[in-house]
C-alpha positions in Angstrom: -8.7 -2.7 29.1 -11.8 -4.2 27.9 -11.7 -8.3 26.6 -13.0 -6.8 23.2 -12.2 -3.3 22.6 -14.5 -1.0 20.3 -13.1 0.0 17.1 -14.3 3.2 15.5 -13.4 3.6 11.6 -13.5 7.0 10.5 -14.4 6.6 6.6 -15.5 3.0 7.2 -18.1 2.9 4.5 -15.5 2.7 1.4 -12.4 1.3 0.3 -10.4 -0.4 2.8 -12.0 0.8 5.9 -15.3 -1.4 4.6 -13.1 -4.4 4.2 -11.7 -4.0 7.8 -15.0 -3.1 9.5 -16.4 -6.4 7.8 -13.3 -8.3 9.0 -13.2 -7.1 12.5 -17.2 -7.9 12.9 -16.6 -11.4 11.9 -14.2 -11.8 14.9 -16.9 -10.4 17.1 -15.4 -7.0 17.6 -18.0 -3.9 17.9 -17.0 -1.7 15.1 -18.5 2.1 14.4 -18.5 3.8 11.3 -18.5 7.3 10.7 -18.5 8.8 7.3 -20.1 11.3 4.9 -23.2 9.3 4.6 -23.4 8.1 8.3 -25.6 9.4 11.2 -22.8 9.2 13.7 -20.4 12.1 13.4 -16.5 11.5 13.2 -16.5 13.3 16.8 -19.1 11.1 18.2 -17.5 7.7 16.9 -13.7 8.7 18.1 -15.1 9.6 21.3 -17.2 6.1 21.9 -14.4 4.1 20.5 -11.3 2.4 22.2 -9.5 2.4 19.0 -9.9 5.1 16.3 -8.8 4.3 13.0 -8.3 7.2 10.4 -9.2 5.5 7.1 -9.6 8.5 4.6 -7.7 10.0 1.5 -4.0 10.6 2.3 -4.4 14.4 1.4 -7.1 14.4 4.0 -5.5 12.5 6.9 -3.7 15.2 8.7 -6.5 17.4 8.7 -8.9 14.4 10.4 -6.0 13.8 12.9 -5.8 17.3 13.8 -9.8 17.3 14.3 -9.9 14.4 16.0 -6.9 13.7 17.9 -7.2 16.0 20.8 -10.5 14.4 21.3 -9.0 10.9 22.4 -7.6 10.2 26.4 -4.5 8.2 27.1 -6.4 5.1 27.5 -7.3 5.3 24.0 -5.6 4.5 20.9 -5.5 6.4 17.3 -4.5 4.4 14.2 -4.5 5.6 10.5 -4.7 3.3 7.4 -2.8 5.1 5.2 0.0 4.1 2.4 2.5 6.5 3.9 3.8 6.5 7.7 6.1 9.1 8.6 3.5 12.0 8.0 0.4 10.6 9.6 2.6 9.3 12.7 4.2 12.3 13.3 1.0 14.1 13.2 -0.8 11.9 15.6 2.1 11.9 18.0 1.7 15.6 18.0 -2.2 16.1 18.3 -3.2 13.4 20.8 -2.5 11.9 24.1 -3.7 8.7 22.9 -1.6 5.8 22.3 -0.4 6.2 18.4 -0.1 3.2 16.1 0.6 3.5 12.2 -1.3 0.8 10.1 -0.7 0.4 6.4 -2.5 -2.4 4.8 -0.8 -3.3 1.7 -3.3 -4.8 -0.3 -6.8 -3.0 -1.8 -10.3 -3.4 -0.8 -11.0 -6.0 -3.5 -9.3 -9.0 -1.6 -11.6 -11.6 -0.7 -9.8 -12.4 2.5 -7.0 -10.9 4.9 -5.3 -14.4 4.9 -1.6 -14.0 3.9 -2.2 -10.2 3.3 0.8 -7.9 4.3 -0.4 -5.6 7.2 2.6 -3.2 8.1 2.4 -2.0 11.9 4.5 1.1 12.7 4.7 2.0 16.5 4.3 5.5 17.8 3.5 5.8 21.4 2.9 3.1 23.7 3.0 -0.7 23.6 -0.7 -1.9 25.4 -3.0 -1.2 22.4 -0.2 -2.0 19.7 0.3 -5.4 21.3 -3.3 -6.1 21.1 -4.2 -4.5 17.6 -1.3 -7.0 16.6 -3.0 -10.1 18.1 -6.4 -9.2 16.7 -5.0 -8.6 13.0 -3.1 -12.0 13.3 -6.6 -13.7 13.7 -7.6 -12.8 10.4 -4.4 -15.0 9.0 -2.8 -11.5 7.7 1.2 -11.5 7.8 1.9 -8.7 10.4 5.3 -6.8 9.5 6.6 -4.0 11.9 8.9 -1.2 11.0 9.7 2.3 11.8 7.8 4.9 9.7 10.9 6.2 7.9 11.7 2.3 6.9 8.1 1.9 5.6 8.1 4.7 3.8 11.7 3.7 2.3 10.4 0.3 1.2 7.0 1.6 0.0 8.6 3.9 -2.6 10.0 0.7 -4.3 6.9 -1.2 -3.7 4.1 1.3 -4.8 6.1 4.4 -6.0 8.5 2.7 -8.4 5.9 0.0 -9.4 3.3 2.7 -10.2 5.6 5.1 -12.1 7.1 2.4 -14.6 3.3 1.2 -15.2 2.6 4.6 -15.9 5.4 5.4 -18.1 4.9 2.2 -20.0 1.6 3.0 -21.0 2.5 6.5 -21.9 5.2 5.4 -24.0 2.8 2.9 -26.2 0.7 5.9 -26.6 3.4 8.4 -27.8 4.6 5.8 -30.1 0.9 5.7 -31.5 0.6 1.7 -31.2 -2.8 0.6 -30.8 -2.8 -2.0 -27.7 -5.5 -4.1 -29.6 -2.6 -4.5 -32.4 0.3 -5.3 -29.7 -1.9 -7.9 -28.0 -2.6 -9.8 -31.0 1.0 -10.2 -31.3 1.9 -10.6 -27.7 3.4 -13.2 -25.7 1.8 -14.6 -22.1 4.5 -12.5 -20.1 3.6 -9.3 -21.8 0.2 -9.8 -21.6 0.4 -10.5 -17.8 2.5 -7.3 -17.5 0.3 -5.4 -19.2 -2.9 -6.7 -16.8 -1.3 -5.2 -14.0 -0.5 -1.9 -15.6 -3.8 -1.8 -16.9 -5.0 -2.8 -13.2 -2.8 0.0 -11.7 -4.6 3.0 -14.1 -8.0 1.5 -13.7 -7.8 3.0 -10.0 -7.9 6.7 -8.7 -5.5 8.7 -9.9 -5.6 11.2 -6.8 -4.7 8.3 -4.5 -1.7 7.5 -6.8 -0.4 10.8 -7.0 -0.5 11.4 -3.5 1.5 8.1 -2.9 4.2 9.5 -5.3 4.2 13.2 -4.1 4.0 12.7 -0.5 6.7 10.0 0.4 10.0 11.9 0.7 11.7 8.6 -0.2 10.5 8.3 -3.9 12.6 11.1 -5.6 16.1 9.1 -4.6 14.5 6.1 -5.6 13.4 7.3 -9.0 16.6 9.1 -9.8 18.4 5.8 -9.1 15.8 3.9 -11.8 16.4 6.6 -14.1 20.5 6.3 -14.0 20.0 2.7 -14.6 17.6 3.5 -17.5 20.4 5.7 -18.9 23.1 3.1 -18.6 21.0 0.5 -20.1 19.7 2.7 -22.9 23.5 3.7 -23.7 24.4 -0.1 -24.1 21.6 -0.5 -26.1 21.9 2.3 -28.6 25.9 1.9 -29.0 25.3 -1.9 -29.8 27.4 -2.5 -26.7 26.6 -6.4 -26.2 29.2 -6.6 -23.5 27.6 -3.7 -21.2 24.0 -5.4 -22.0 25.0 -8.9 -21.1 26.8 -7.1 -17.8 23.9 -5.2 -16.7 21.6 -8.6 -17.3 24.2 -10.7 -15.5 24.4 -8.1 -12.3 20.3 -8.1 -12.2 20.5 -11.6 -12.1 23.0 -12.1 -9.6 21.4 -9.8 -7.4 18.1 -11.9 -7.6 19.9 -15.2 -6.7 17.7 -18.4 -6.1 14.5 -16.1 -6.3 14.7 -16.4 -10.2 13.7 -19.9 -10.2 11.2 -20.0 -8.0 9.8 -16.8 -9.7 9.8 -18.8 -13.1 7.9 -21.9 -11.7 5.2 -19.6 -10.0 4.8 -17.3 -13.1 4.5 -20.8 -15.5 1.4 -21.5 -13.2 0.3 -18.1 -13.7 0.8 -18.0 -17.5 -1.2 -21.4 -17.8 -4.2 -20.2 -15.6 -4.2 -16.9 -17.7 -4.4 -18.6 -20.8 -8.0 -20.1 -19.9 -9.3 -16.6 -19.1 
């Protein structure tokens, strides 16, 4: 293997692909880019690269894997940057002789540095390129987590699926109730404003991406079913003014968090102080 492998990023002129191409070049790695606006074709990019990275919208990922996977040899690697892992890893294993690596950068392209950002790697086939990719990403200061594709998707059903779902329903509830968000903001607490800012941030993104994350992760239905069941129980307690049931639900959630509650309060105290200056 070469001392410094060549990376080829399919879709590297936008989004997370652009972020990684810049980081890899900073580390001295030659990085080829193939996109709709580049002169280099995806096929040529894949053939000239040691590690080909698919960084396209989720709904297009399988099509691109099927197109490029057969072009790669056993001494190359095929990797993807999608938010799901079961589907693309399975497809890569079926479509190529190359080593296969699933990768999910758990952050968006707006980050200024990869330091302390989480990158999940899911092994597919082979260990040589996997080990090298892991070492390269560690050089950026990122936190590397290794998981099986199914485990990744189960956790992302909460980290992404549940969080996105609750943000969308929160804002649509305000719209259904015919509240003006300007009116509510004038009465709001710091915690409410921060919660709303994160919901607004999600709703300022591409709805196509978020629809794919919700619809294509096989673990999300069971997560949302559990969430709706908990909503139903808590709603029943409030509707029937069952104070004891409400307190039990509150304490159950509090006990689950353990010591995390106190550290979170201290952390968000700083966030509240900082947000008051904005």
